[in-house]
C-alpha angles and dihedrals in degrees: 000000000000128000112288109247113248096017113117128205093265091052090049092049089050090051091050093047092049091049091046091052092054093045094049092046088054101038109015125229091318087078113116134227086249089059090050092046092051092048091049093047095240141101126276087243091058091053091048090049088063099030113030095206143005088257091054091049094048091050090049090048091051092051091045095051092049092045093050092053093044090051092049090053097044093046088058100049111125121241118253134046103278113142115254097033093131093042092052091050089049090052093048093047089051104037107028112114109323095338090123086072088058091047090053092047092047094050093048091045091051091046090052091049093047090088088068117099109254096019098094089056091050090050092048090049091050092048091049090049091053091049091049094047091047090049088061091049095085098248129125118261088247094054092047092048094049092048096049095043096042092053092047091046093051088046093052091048088051091049089053091054093257097111113175110246120251094266091051092049092048090048091047092049091048093051093046092047088051089053090047093051106063114191093014117122114227 
């Protein structure tokens, strides 16, 4: 299978990362580069050309998954200086529509990848970065802690097949948005 005309290295890497995400969601970190190559519609050699090893690919996938979520949150932060802007964007990015399904998938994917050397450190760094950014968001430590842990908890429940029903998700979002909106009257 030759190189697809018109597809550059970044497009190919995107294709590989998307394929890897699906394969790891389905199989866990035991998935092989052959599995990723098949899912991406390319040869194992083409995957290795862009990611020299499974470990390298899993680390890149971890960074990509975290970066995509961080971008989704930051792209949705309201203008202005009101406290809780980042927290409210985090809540929306996690609880809008069926986003909780994506939270569950992301958490299980990252848990599967956590057996990979280098990944636990990336996850710890990302968690510390969220805590630090939330600390600058003007909310109490209690509100920040409840918001981060409640979203992760609902995501884990969803990943385990115990997705909160629509009414529970709406109630959760309402309560978390109240915590993220100090001084507002709801």
